N, CA, C, O and the ligand as a Tripos MOL2 file, in Angstrom:
@<TRIPOS>MOLECULE
protein
  289   287    73     0     0
PROTEIN
NO_CHARGES

@<TRIPOS>ATOM
      1 N          23.5110  -14.9740   -1.3170 N.3       1 MET1
      2 CA         22.4190  -13.9370   -0.5670 C.3       1 MET1
      3 C          22.3920  -14.5320    0.9470 C.2       1 MET1
      4 O          22.3720  -15.7350    1.2080 O.2       1 MET1
      5 N          22.3940  -13.5780    1.8040 N.am      2 LYS2
      6 CA         22.3230  -13.8240    3.2520 C.3       2 LYS2
      7 C          21.0010  -14.3450    3.6540 C.2       2 LYS2
      8 O          19.9650  -13.8360    3.2260 O.2       2 LYS2
      9 N          21.0110  -15.3190    4.4430 N.am      3 SER3
     10 CA         19.8540  -15.8750    4.9220 C.3       3 SER3
     11 C          19.4780  -15.1830    6.0880 C.2       3 SER3
     12 O          20.2460  -15.0620    7.0420 O.2       3 SER3
     13 N          18.1980  -14.6670    6.0610 N.am      4 THR4
     14 CA         17.4910  -13.9150    7.2500 C.3       4 THR4
     15 C          16.4600  -14.6310    7.7020 C.2       4 THR4
     16 O          15.7320  -14.1290    8.5580 O.2       4 THR4
     17 N          16.2210  -15.8740    7.2310 N.am      5 THR5
     18 CA         14.8320  -16.3900    7.7740 C.3       5 THR5
     19 C          14.7020  -16.7050    9.1370 C.2       5 THR5
     20 O          13.6270  -16.7730    9.7310 O.2       5 THR5
     21 N          16.1130  -16.9490    9.7540 N.am      6 MET6
     22 CA         15.8980  -17.1390   11.1800 C.3       6 MET6
     23 C          15.8480  -15.9740   12.0960 C.2       6 MET6
     24 O          15.6440  -16.1330   13.2990 O.2       6 MET6
     25 N          16.0320  -14.7890   11.5530 N.am      7 LYS7
     26 CA         16.0390  -13.5780   12.2580 C.3       7 LYS7
     27 C          14.7120  -13.1200   12.4350 C.2       7 LYS7
     28 O          14.0680  -12.9500   11.4000 O.2       7 LYS7
     29 N          14.1360  -12.8730   13.5590 N.am      8 SER8
     30 CA         12.8440  -12.4340   13.9500 C.3       8 SER8
     31 C          12.7890  -10.9190   14.2380 C.2       8 SER8
     32 O          11.7050  -10.4370   14.5650 O.2       8 SER8
     33 N          13.9180  -10.1100   14.1370 N.am      9 THR9
     34 CA         13.9080   -8.8460   14.5400 C.3       9 THR9
     35 C          13.9340   -8.0680   13.1400 C.2       9 THR9
     36 O          14.1720   -8.6480   12.0810 O.2       9 THR9
     37 N          13.6460   -6.5980   13.2440 N.am     10 CYS10
     38 CA         13.8280   -5.8870   12.1870 C.3      10 CYS10
     39 C          15.0110   -5.8890   11.2990 C.2      10 CYS10
     40 O          16.1120   -5.8690   11.8490 O.2      10 CYS10
     41 N          14.9520   -5.9100   10.0580 N.am     11 LEU11
     42 CA         16.3420   -6.0270    9.1910 C.3      11 LEU11
     43 C          17.0940   -4.6720    9.2580 C.2      11 LEU11
     44 O          18.2610   -4.6960    8.8670 O.2      11 LEU11
     45 N          16.6200   -3.5680    9.6720 N.am     12 ALA12
     46 CA         17.0920   -2.2240    9.7490 C.3      12 ALA12
     47 C          18.1230   -2.3550   10.8400 C.2      12 ALA12
     48 O          17.9250   -2.8440   11.9530 O.2      12 ALA12
     49 N          19.3440   -1.8130   10.3400 N.am     13 PRO13
     50 CA         20.4660   -1.8790   11.3130 C.3      13 PRO13
     51 C          20.2800   -1.2460   12.7660 C.2      13 PRO13
     52 O          19.8600   -0.1070   12.9680 O.2      13 PRO13
     53 N          20.6330   -2.1010   13.6770 N.am     14 ASP14
     54 CA         20.2090   -1.4940   15.2830 C.3      14 ASP14
     55 C          18.9640   -1.4140   15.4970 C.2      14 ASP14
     56 O          18.5590   -0.7530   16.4530 O.2      14 ASP14
     57 N          18.2760   -1.9360   14.8240 N.am     15 CYS15
     58 CA         16.6680   -2.1110   15.1700 C.3      15 CYS15
     59 C          16.2800   -3.3980   15.7220 C.2      15 CYS15
     60 O          16.4890   -4.4270   15.0800 O.2      15 CYS15
     61 N          15.7410   -3.4130   16.8420 N.am     16 LYS16
     62 CA         15.3900   -4.5120   17.7850 C.3      16 LYS16
     63 C          13.9970   -4.8210   17.7460 C.2      16 LYS16
     64 O          13.5430   -5.7840   18.3650 O.2      16 LYS16
     65 N          13.2050   -3.9600   16.9650 N.am     17 ARG17
     66 CA         11.5980   -4.3710   16.9350 C.3      17 ARG17
     67 C          11.2990   -5.6240   16.2450 C.2      17 ARG17
     68 O          12.0230   -5.9530   15.3050 O.2      17 ARG17
     69 N          10.3090   -6.3720   16.6040 N.am     18 PRO18
     70 CA          9.8840   -7.5530   15.9580 C.3      18 PRO18
     71 C           9.6290   -7.2100   14.5250 C.2      18 PRO18
     72 O           9.2150   -6.0980   14.1980 O.2      18 PRO18
     73 N           9.8510   -8.0730   13.7560 N.am     19 GLN19
     74 CA          9.4860   -8.0270   12.2080 C.3      19 GLN19
     75 C           7.8750   -8.0360   12.0090 C.2      19 GLN19
     76 O           7.1850   -8.8440   12.6310 O.2      19 GLN19
     77 N           7.3270   -7.1200   11.1330 N.am     20 LEU20
     78 CA          5.8080   -6.8900   10.8620 C.3      20 LEU20
     79 C           5.5900   -7.6400    9.5000 C.2      20 LEU20
     80 O           4.8530   -8.6140    9.3430 O.2      20 LEU20
     81 N           6.4420   -6.9510    8.4290 N.am     21 CYS21
     82 CA          6.1810   -7.2650    7.2110 C.3      21 CYS21
     83 C           7.5680   -6.9970    6.4590 C.2      21 CYS21
     84 O           8.3020   -6.0500    6.7410 O.2      21 CYS21
     85 N           7.8530   -8.0070    5.4030 N.am     22 ARG22
     86 CA          8.9100   -7.8940    4.5410 C.3      22 ARG22
     87 C          10.1030   -7.7960    5.3200 C.2      22 ARG22
     88 O          11.0560   -7.1560    4.8770 O.2      22 ARG22
     89 N          10.1650   -8.4670    6.6420 N.am     23 GLY23
     90 CA         11.3470   -8.4170    7.4160 C.3      23 GLY23
     91 C          11.5970   -7.0360    8.2830 C.2      23 GLY23
     92 O          12.4600   -6.9230    9.1540 O.2      23 GLY23
     93 N          10.7720   -6.1180    7.9170 N.am     24 LEU24
     94 CA         10.8920   -4.7610    8.6960 C.3      24 LEU24
     95 C           9.6200   -4.8710    9.7200 C.2      24 LEU24
     96 O           8.5760   -5.5230    9.6830 O.2      24 LEU24
     97 N          10.2420   -3.8320   10.7560 N.am     25 CYS25
     98 CA          9.1570   -3.5120   11.8260 C.3      25 CYS25
     99 C           8.0210   -2.6430   11.2850 C.2      25 CYS25
    100 O           8.0600   -2.1770   10.1460 O.2      25 CYS25
    101 N           7.0360   -2.4430   12.1100 N.am     26 SER26
    102 CA          6.0560   -1.6260   11.7180 C.3      26 SER26
    103 C           6.4500    0.1010   11.2730 C.2      26 SER26
    104 O           5.9540    0.8120   10.3990 O.2      26 SER26
    105 N           7.4950    0.3740   12.2340 N.am     27 THR27
    106 CA          7.9940    1.4750   12.0850 C.3      27 THR27
    107 C           8.7650    1.5820   10.6600 C.2      27 THR27
    108 O           8.4090    2.4700    9.8850 O.2      27 THR27
    109 N           9.6830    0.8060   10.3450 N.am     28 HIS28
    110 CA         10.5430    0.7040    9.2140 C.3      28 HIS28
    111 C           9.7120    0.4470    7.9260 C.2      28 HIS28
    112 O           9.8320    1.0280    6.8470 O.2      28 HIS28
    113 N           8.9500   -0.4230    8.2190 N.am     29 TYR29
    114 CA          8.1500   -0.7260    6.9410 C.3      29 TYR29
    115 C           7.2230    0.4300    6.3930 C.2      29 TYR29
    116 O           7.0680    0.6430    5.1910 O.2      29 TYR29
    117 N           6.5750    1.2120    7.4880 N.am     30 ALA30
    118 CA          5.6610    2.3030    7.2280 C.3      30 ALA30
    119 C           6.5530    3.4850    6.4830 C.2      30 ALA30
    120 O           6.1250    4.1700    5.5540 O.2      30 ALA30
    121 N           7.8130    3.5860    7.0400 N.am     31 TYR31
    122 CA          8.6840    4.5380    6.6550 C.3      31 TYR31
    123 C           9.4550    4.0870    5.2950 C.2      31 TYR31
    124 O           9.8180    4.9490    4.4950 O.2      31 TYR31
    125 N           9.6550    2.9220    5.1010 N.am     32 THR32
    126 CA         10.0460    2.4870    3.6480 C.3      32 THR32
    127 C           9.0330    2.6660    2.6340 C.2      32 THR32
    128 O           9.3470    2.9710    1.4830 O.2      32 THR32
    129 N           7.7120    2.4750    3.0330 N.am     33 THR33
    130 CA          6.5650    2.6270    2.0690 C.3      33 THR33
    131 C           6.4090    4.0050    1.7710 C.2      33 THR33
    132 O           6.0300    4.3450    0.6500 O.2      33 THR33
    133 N           6.6960    4.9440    2.7790 N.am     34 ARG34
    134 CA          6.5780    6.3670    2.4020 C.3      34 ARG34
    135 C           7.8560    6.8250    1.5420 C.2      34 ARG34
    136 O           7.6650    7.6980    0.6950 O.2      34 ARG34
    137 N           9.1340    6.2990    1.7040 N.am     35 LEU35
    138 CA         10.0520    6.5950    1.1220 C.3      35 LEU35
    139 C           9.8260    6.1950   -0.5280 C.2      35 LEU35
    140 O          10.1130    6.9240   -1.4770 O.2      35 LEU35
    141 N           9.3510    5.1050   -0.5780 N.am     36 ILE36
    142 CA          9.0530    4.6550   -2.0290 C.3      36 ILE36
    143 C           8.1230    5.6300   -2.7780 C.2      36 ILE36
    144 O           8.2910    6.0940   -3.9060 O.2      36 ILE36
    145 N           7.1040    5.8430   -1.9160 N.am     37 ALA37
    146 CA          5.7830    6.7530   -2.4570 C.3      37 ALA37
    147 C           6.5790    8.0340   -2.9910 C.2      37 ALA37
    148 O           6.2840    8.5470   -4.0700 O.2      37 ALA37
    149 N           7.6770    8.5550   -2.1190 N.am     38 ASN38
    150 CA          8.3450    9.7890   -2.5690 C.3      38 ASN38
    151 C           9.2690    9.8500   -3.2230 C.2      38 ASN38
    152 O           9.9110   10.8800   -3.4260 O.2      38 ASN38
    153 N           9.5750    8.4440   -3.8030 N.am     39 LYS39
    154 CA         10.6770    8.4030   -4.9470 C.3      39 LYS39
    155 C          12.0040    8.5100   -4.1540 C.2      39 LYS39
    156 O          13.0420    8.7680   -4.7620 O.2      39 LYS39
    157 N          12.0010    8.3490   -3.0260 N.am     40 LYS40
    158 CA         13.2700    8.3660   -2.3090 C.3      40 LYS40
    159 C          14.0140    7.1170   -1.9190 C.2      40 LYS40
    160 O          15.0190    7.0780   -1.2090 O.2      40 LYS40
    161 N          13.3920    6.1030   -2.4750 N.am     41 ALA41
    162 CA         13.8470    4.5770   -2.2290 C.3      41 ALA41
    163 C          13.3070    3.7740   -3.4900 C.2      41 ALA41
    164 O          12.2470    4.0720   -4.0390 O.2      41 ALA41
    165 N          14.0030    2.8880   -3.8390 N.am     42 PRO42
    166 CA         13.6470    1.9310   -4.6710 C.3      42 PRO42
    167 C          12.4820    1.0750   -4.4560 C.2      42 PRO42
    168 O          12.1840    0.7920   -3.2960 O.2      42 PRO42
    169 N          11.7560    0.6110   -5.4680 N.am     43 SER43
    170 CA         10.4550   -0.0280   -5.1210 C.3      43 SER43
    171 C          10.9660   -1.6440   -4.2770 C.2      43 SER43
    172 O          12.0770   -2.1440   -4.4470 O.2      43 SER43
    173 N          10.0320   -2.1620   -3.5080 N.am     44 PHE44
    174 CA         10.0360   -2.9860   -2.8190 C.3      44 PHE44
    175 C          10.7590   -4.5090   -3.6060 C.2      44 PHE44
    176 O          11.2970   -5.4550   -3.0300 O.2      44 PHE44
    177 N          10.5730   -4.3460   -4.8230 N.am     45 ARG45
    178 CA         10.9050   -5.5420   -5.8960 C.3      45 ARG45
    179 C          12.4380   -5.2790   -5.7940 C.2      45 ARG45
    180 O          13.2230   -6.1400   -5.3980 O.2      45 ARG45
    181 N          12.8020   -4.0410   -6.1760 N.am     46 VAL46
    182 CA         14.3860   -3.8010   -6.1440 C.3      46 VAL46
    183 C          14.9400   -4.0320   -4.8220 C.2      46 VAL46
    184 O          15.9890   -4.6670   -4.7210 O.2      46 VAL46
    185 N          14.2730   -3.5300   -3.6830 N.am     47 LEU47
    186 CA         14.9810   -3.7020   -2.2320 C.3      47 LEU47
    187 C          14.9850   -5.2580   -1.9710 C.2      47 LEU47
    188 O          15.9250   -5.7380   -1.3360 O.2      47 LEU47
    189 N          13.9930   -6.0410   -2.4260 N.am     48 GLU48
    190 CA         13.8960   -7.3050   -2.3260 C.3      48 GLU48
    191 C          15.2730   -8.0530   -3.0300 C.2      48 GLU48
    192 O          15.9830   -8.8560   -2.4240 O.2      48 GLU48
    193 N          15.4610   -7.6660   -4.2560 N.am     49 GLU49
    194 CA         16.7420   -8.0860   -5.1000 C.3      49 GLU49
    195 C          17.9140   -7.8980   -4.3550 C.2      49 GLU49
    196 O          18.8700   -8.6700   -4.4170 O.2      49 GLU49
    197 N          17.8640   -6.7600   -3.5570 N.am     50 ARG50
    198 CA         19.2440   -6.3890   -2.9700 C.3      50 ARG50
    199 C          19.3100   -7.0730   -1.7940 C.2      50 ARG50
    200 O          20.3790   -7.1030   -1.1840 O.2      50 ARG50
    201 N          18.3570   -7.6190   -1.3820 N.am     51 GLY51
    202 CA         18.3270   -8.3870    0.1110 C.3      51 GLY51
    203 C          18.1650   -7.5130    1.1580 C.2      51 GLY51
    204 O          18.6560   -7.8440    2.2370 O.2      51 GLY51
    205 N          17.4760   -6.2810    1.0560 N.am     52 LYS52
    206 CA         17.1600   -5.2500    1.9720 C.3      52 LYS52
    207 C          15.9120   -5.6000    2.7280 C.2      52 LYS52
    208 O          15.7880   -5.3470    3.9260 O.2      52 LYS52
    209 N          15.0310   -6.1630    2.0350 N.am     53 VAL53
    210 CA         13.7860   -6.5570    2.5300 C.3      53 VAL53
    211 C          13.4860   -8.0330    2.2500 C.2      53 VAL53
    212 O          14.1340   -8.6280    1.3890 O.2      53 VAL53
    213 N          12.6170   -8.5790    2.8840 N.am     54 LEU54
    214 CA         12.4150  -10.0450    2.5610 C.3      54 LEU54
    215 C          11.0360  -10.1610    1.4520 C.2      54 LEU54
    216 O          10.1420   -9.3150    1.4290 O.2      54 LEU54
    217 N          11.0680  -11.1020    0.7640 N.am     55 PRO55
    218 CA          9.7070  -11.1790   -0.2000 C.3      55 PRO55
    219 C           8.4880  -11.2240    0.6250 C.2      55 PRO55
    220 O           8.3840  -11.9190    1.6360 O.2      55 PRO55
    221 N           7.5610  -10.4500    0.1500 N.am     56 ALA56
    222 CA          6.4660  -10.5930    1.0090 C.3      56 ALA56
    223 C           5.5660  -11.6580    1.0170 C.2      56 ALA56
    224 O           5.3290  -12.2610   -0.0300 O.2      56 ALA56
    225 N           5.0000  -11.9840    2.1410 N.am     57 LYS57
    226 CA          4.2290  -13.2300    2.1980 C.3      57 LYS57
    227 C           3.2490  -13.3980    1.1880 C.2      57 LYS57
    228 O           2.7530  -12.5060    0.4990 O.2      57 LYS57
    229 N           3.0090  -14.6150    1.1540 N.am     58 ARG58
    230 CA          1.9270  -14.9490   -0.1350 C.3      58 ARG58
    231 C           0.6550  -14.5230    0.6340 C.2      58 ARG58
    232 O           0.4070  -14.6260    1.8350 O.2      58 ARG58
    233 N          -0.1720  -13.9570   -0.4950 N.am     59 ALA59
    234 CA         -1.6100  -13.5800   -0.1090 C.3      59 ALA59
    235 C          -2.6350  -14.5260    0.5220 C.2      59 ALA59
    236 O          -3.5470  -14.2060    1.2840 O.2      59 ALA59
    237 N          -2.3010  -15.8400    0.0370 N.am     60 GLY60
    238 CA         -3.2970  -16.8310    0.3470 C.3      60 GLY60
    239 C          -3.8510  -16.7650    1.6830 C.2      60 GLY60
    240 O          -5.0750  -16.8060    1.8020 O.2      60 GLY60
    241 N          -3.0970  -16.6680    2.7180 N.am     61 ARG61
    242 CA         -3.5120  -16.8190    4.1630 C.3      61 ARG61
    243 C          -4.5590  -15.5720    4.3420 C.2      61 ARG61
    244 O          -5.6830  -15.6970    4.8280 O.2      61 ARG61
    245 N          -3.9300  -14.2100    3.8110 N.am     62 LYS62
    246 CA         -4.5930  -13.1170    4.2880 C.3      62 LYS62
    247 C          -5.9050  -13.1040    3.3000 C.2      62 LYS62
    248 O          -6.9120  -12.5780    3.7730 O.2      62 LYS62
    249 N          -5.9670  -13.5370    2.2160 N.am     63 SER63
    250 CA         -7.2970  -13.5380    1.5100 C.3      63 SER63
    251 C          -8.1540  -14.5040    2.0100 C.2      63 SER63
    252 O          -9.3810  -14.4000    2.0020 O.2      63 SER63
    253 N          -7.3580  -15.6920    2.5590 N.am     64 GLY64
    254 CA         -8.4120  -16.6430    3.0920 C.3      64 GLY64
    255 C          -9.2910  -15.9760    4.4640 C.2      64 GLY64
    256 O         -10.4790  -16.2120    4.6830 O.2      64 GLY64
    257 N          -8.4930  -15.1850    5.2270 N.am     65 PHE65
    258 CA         -8.7940  -14.5210    6.1970 C.3      65 PHE65
    259 C          -9.9130  -13.6720    5.9420 C.2      65 PHE65
    260 O         -10.8200  -13.6360    6.7740 O.2      65 PHE65
    261 N          -9.9700  -12.9690    4.8790 N.am     66 VAL66
    262 CA        -10.8170  -11.7680    4.4090 C.3      66 VAL66
    263 C         -12.3070  -12.7290    4.0350 C.2      66 VAL66
    264 O         -13.4450  -12.3450    4.3070 O.2      66 VAL66
    265 N         -11.9810  -13.9700    3.3920 N.am     67 THR67
    266 CA        -13.1070  -14.6450    3.1260 C.3      67 THR67
    267 C         -13.7260  -15.1680    4.4870 C.2      67 THR67
    268 O         -14.9510  -15.1460    4.6070 O.2      67 THR67
    269 N         -13.0520  -15.5660    5.3590 N.am     68 TRP68
    270 CA        -13.5460  -16.0810    6.7210 C.3      68 TRP68
    271 C         -14.3010  -14.8210    7.4120 C.2      68 TRP68
    272 O         -15.3870  -14.9070    7.9850 O.2      68 TRP68
    273 N         -13.6160  -13.7580    7.2730 N.am     69 LEU69
    274 CA        -14.2940  -12.7140    8.0280 C.3      69 LEU69
    275 C         -15.5800  -12.1540    7.2140 C.2      69 LEU69
    276 O         -16.4590  -11.5600    7.8400 O.2      69 LEU69
    277 N         -15.6730  -12.3280    5.9530 N.am     70 ASN70
    278 CA        -17.0500  -11.9910    5.3010 C.3      70 ASN70
    279 C         -17.8660  -13.1330    5.2340 C.2      70 ASN70
    280 O         -19.0490  -12.9320    4.9590 O.2      70 ASN70
    281 N         -17.4810  -14.3250    5.4300 N.am     71 GLY71
    282 CA        -18.3770  -15.3660    5.4620 C.3      71 GLY71
    283 C         -19.4290  -15.5300    6.7700 C.2      71 GLY71
    284 O         -19.4090  -14.7450    7.7180 O.2      71 GLY71
    285 N         -20.1730  -16.4530    6.6900 N.am     72 LYS72
    286 CA        -21.2940  -16.3710    7.7540 C.3      72 LYS72
    287 C         -21.0880  -17.6590    8.6570 C.2      72 LYS72
    288 O         -21.8420  -17.8750    9.6060 O.2      72 LYS72
    289 ZN         12.7590   -1.4690   12.3360 Zn       73 ZN73
@<TRIPOS>BOND
     1     1     2 1
     2     2     3 1
     3     3     4 2
     4     3     5 am
     5     5     6 1
     6     6     7 1
     7     7     8 2
     8     7     9 am
     9     9    10 1
    10    10    11 1
    11    11    12 2
    12    11    13 am
    13    13    14 1
    14    14    15 1
    15    15    16 2
    16    15    17 am
    17    17    18 1
    18    18    19 1
    19    19    20 2
    20    19    21 am
    21    21    22 1
    22    22    23 1
    23    23    24 2
    24    23    25 am
    25    25    26 1
    26    26    27 1
    27    27    28 2
    28    27    29 am
    29    29    30 1
    30    30    31 1
    31    31    32 2
    32    31    33 am
    33    33    34 1
    34    34    35 1
    35    35    36 2
    36    35    37 am
    37    37    38 1
    38    38    39 1
    39    39    40 2
    40    39    41 am
    41    41    42 1
    42    42    43 1
    43    43    44 2
    44    43    45 am
    45    45    46 1
    46    46    47 1
    47    47    48 2
    48    47    49 am
    49    49    50 1
    50    50    51 1
    51    51    52 2
    52    51    53 am
    53    53    54 1
    54    54    55 1
    55    55    56 2
    56    55    57 am
    57    57    58 1
    58    58    59 1
    59    59    60 2
    60    59    61 am
    61    61    62 1
    62    62    63 1
    63    63    64 2
    64    63    65 am
    65    65    66 1
    66    66    67 1
    67    67    68 2
    68    67    69 am
    69    69    70 1
    70    70    71 1
    71    71    72 2
    72    71    73 am
    73    73    74 1
    74    74    75 1
    75    75    76 2
    76    75    77 am
    77    77    78 1
    78    78    79 1
    79    79    80 2
    80    79    81 am
    81    81    82 1
    82    82    83 1
    83    83    84 2
    84    83    85 am
    85    85    86 1
    86    86    87 1
    87    87    88 2
    88    87    89 am
    89    89    90 1
    90    90    91 1
    91    91    92 2
    92    91    93 am
    93    93    94 1
    94    94    95 1
    95    95    96 2
    96    95    97 am
    97    97    98 1
    98    98    99 1
    99    99   100 2
   100    99   101 am
   101   101   102 1
   102   102   103 1
   103   103   104 2
   104   103   105 am
   105   105   106 1
   106   106   107 1
   107   107   108 2
   108   107   109 am
   109   109   110 1
   110   110   111 1
   111   111   112 2
   112   111   113 am
   113   113   114 1
   114   114   115 1
   115   115   116 2
   116   115   117 am
   117   117   118 1
   118   118   119 1
   119   119   120 2
   120   119   121 am
   121   121   122 1
   122   122   123 1
   123   123   124 2
   124   123   125 am
   125   125   126 1
   126   126   127 1
   127   127   128 2
   128   127   129 am
   129   129   130 1
   130   130   131 1
   131   131   132 2
   132   131   133 am
   133   133   134 1
   134   134   135 1
   135   135   136 2
   136   135   137 am
   137   137   138 1
   138   138   139 1
   139   139   140 2
   140   139   141 am
   141   141   142 1
   142   142   143 1
   143   143   144 2
   144   143   145 am
   145   145   146 1
   146   146   147 1
   147   147   148 2
   148   147   149 am
   149   149   150 1
   150   150   151 1
   151   151   152 2
   152   151   153 am
   153   153   154 1
   154   154   155 1
   155   155   156 2
   156   155   157 am
   157   157   158 1
   158   158   159 1
   159   159   160 2
   160   159   161 am
   161   161   162 1
   162   162   163 1
   163   163   164 2
   164   163   165 am
   165   165   166 1
   166   166   167 1
   167   167   168 2
   168   167   169 am
   169   169   170 1
   170   170   171 1
   171   171   172 2
   172   171   173 am
   173   173   174 1
   174   174   175 1
   175   175   176 2
   176   175   177 am
   177   177   178 1
   178   178   179 1
   179   179   180 2
   180   179   181 am
   181   181   182 1
   182   182   183 1
   183   183   184 2
   184   183   185 am
   185   185   186 1
   186   186   187 1
   187   187   188 2
   188   187   189 am
   189   189   190 1
   190   190   191 1
   191   191   192 2
   192   191   193 am
   193   193   194 1
   194   194   195 1
   195   195   196 2
   196   195   197 am
   197   197   198 1
   198   198   199 1
   199   199   200 2
   200   199   201 am
   201   201   202 1
   202   202   203 1
   203   203   204 2
   204   203   205 am
   205   205   206 1
   206   206   207 1
   207   207   208 2
   208   207   209 am
   209   209   210 1
   210   210   211 1
   211   211   212 2
   212   211   213 am
   213   213   214 1
   214   214   215 1
   215   215   216 2
   216   215   217 am
   217   217   218 1
   218   218   219 1
   219   219   220 2
   220   219   221 am
   221   221   222 1
   222   222   223 1
   223   223   224 2
   224   223   225 am
   225   225   226 1
   226   226   227 1
   227   227   228 2
   228   227   229 am
   229   229   230 1
   230   230   231 1
   231   231   232 2
   232   231   233 am
   233   233   234 1
   234   234   235 1
   235   235   236 2
   236   235   237 am
   237   237   238 1
   238   238   239 1
   239   239   240 2
   240   239   241 am
   241   241   242 1
   242   242   243 1
   243   243   244 2
   244   243   245 am
   245   245   246 1
   246   246   247 1
   247   247   248 2
   248   247   249 am
   249   249   250 1
   250   250   251 1
   251   251   252 2
   252   251   253 am
   253   253   254 1
   254   254   255 1
   255   255   256 2
   256   255   257 am
   257   257   258 1
   258   258   259 1
   259   259   260 2
   260   259   261 am
   261   261   262 1
   262   262   263 1
   263   263   264 2
   264   263   265 am
   265   265   266 1
   266   266   267 1
   267   267   268 2
   268   267   269 am
   269   269   270 1
   270   270   271 1
   271   271   272 2
   272   271   273 am
   273   273   274 1
   274   274   275 1
   275   275   276 2
   276   275   277 am
   277   277   278 1
   278   278   279 1
   279   279   280 2
   280   279   281 am
   281   281   282 1
   282   282   283 1
   283   283   284 2
   284   283   285 am
   285   285   286 1
   286   286   287 1
   287   287   288 2
@<TRIPOS>SUBSTRUCTURE
     1 MET1         2 RESIDUE 1 A MET
     2 LYS2         6 RESIDUE 1 A LYS
     3 SER3        10 RESIDUE 1 A SER
     4 THR4        14 RESIDUE 1 A THR
     5 THR5        18 RESIDUE 1 A THR
     6 MET6        22 RESIDUE 1 A MET
     7 LYS7        26 RESIDUE 1 A LYS
     8 SER8        30 RESIDUE 1 A SER
     9 THR9        34 RESIDUE 1 A THR
    10 CYS10       38 RESIDUE 1 A CYS
    11 LEU11       42 RESIDUE 1 A LEU
    12 ALA12       46 RESIDUE 1 A ALA
    13 PRO13       50 RESIDUE 1 A PRO
    14 ASP14       54 RESIDUE 1 A ASP
    15 CYS15       58 RESIDUE 1 A CYS
    16 LYS16       62 RESIDUE 1 A LYS
    17 ARG17       66 RESIDUE 1 A ARG
    18 PRO18       70 RESIDUE 1 A PRO
    19 GLN19       74 RESIDUE 1 A GLN
    20 LEU20       78 RESIDUE 1 A LEU
    21 CYS21       82 RESIDUE 1 A CYS
    22 ARG22       86 RESIDUE 1 A ARG
    23 GLY23       90 RESIDUE 1 A GLY
    24 LEU24       94 RESIDUE 1 A LEU
    25 CYS25       98 RESIDUE 1 A CYS
    26 SER26      102 RESIDUE 1 A SER
    27 THR27      106 RESIDUE 1 A THR
    28 HIS28      110 RESIDUE 1 A HIS
    29 TYR29      114 RESIDUE 1 A TYR
    30 ALA30      118 RESIDUE 1 A ALA
    31 TYR31      122 RESIDUE 1 A TYR
    32 THR32      126 RESIDUE 1 A THR
    33 THR33      130 RESIDUE 1 A THR
    34 ARG34      134 RESIDUE 1 A ARG
    35 LEU35      138 RESIDUE 1 A LEU
    36 ILE36      142 RESIDUE 1 A ILE
    37 ALA37      146 RESIDUE 1 A ALA
    38 ASN38      150 RESIDUE 1 A ASN
    39 LYS39      154 RESIDUE 1 A LYS
    40 LYS40      158 RESIDUE 1 A LYS
    41 ALA41      162 RESIDUE 1 A ALA
    42 PRO42      166 RESIDUE 1 A PRO
    43 SER43      170 RESIDUE 1 A SER
    44 PHE44      174 RESIDUE 1 A PHE
    45 ARG45      178 RESIDUE 1 A ARG
    46 VAL46      182 RESIDUE 1 A VAL
    47 LEU47      186 RESIDUE 1 A LEU
    48 GLU48      190 RESIDUE 1 A GLU
    49 GLU49      194 RESIDUE 1 A GLU
    50 ARG50      198 RESIDUE 1 A ARG
    51 GLY51      202 RESIDUE 1 A GLY
    52 LYS52      206 RESIDUE 1 A LYS
    53 VAL53      210 RESIDUE 1 A VAL
    54 LEU54      214 RESIDUE 1 A LEU
    55 PRO55      218 RESIDUE 1 A PRO
    56 ALA56      222 RESIDUE 1 A ALA
    57 LYS57      226 RESIDUE 1 A LYS
    58 ARG58      230 RESIDUE 1 A ARG
    59 ALA59      234 RESIDUE 1 A ALA
    60 GLY60      238 RESIDUE 1 A GLY
    61 ARG61      242 RESIDUE 1 A ARG
    62 LYS62      246 RESIDUE 1 A LYS
    63 SER63      250 RESIDUE 1 A SER
    64 GLY64      254 RESIDUE 1 A GLY
    65 PHE65      258 RESIDUE 1 A PHE
    66 VAL66      262 RESIDUE 1 A VAL
    67 THR67      266 RESIDUE 1 A THR
    68 TRP68      270 RESIDUE 1 A TRP
    69 LEU69      274 RESIDUE 1 A LEU
    70 ASN70      278 RESIDUE 1 A ASN
    71 GLY71      282 RESIDUE 1 A GLY
    72 LYS72      286 RESIDUE 1 A LYS
    73 ZN73       289 GROUP 0 **** ****
């Protein structure tokens, strides 16, 4: 499996935008999400197995942020 951990730009070919989520930039991530919703692309889980996208970050930090945001 190709290591992409050091790459900080979008995994899409010829895309130089910074990664936002799953190794994709905001544009490609939104586009991929739409393709999956329209059944025009396999799920993120399959794309992840194929090395097309990176595993989603653990939700811990994000949920921690929500807790912080809602705390007093
Ligand atoms: Zn991109």
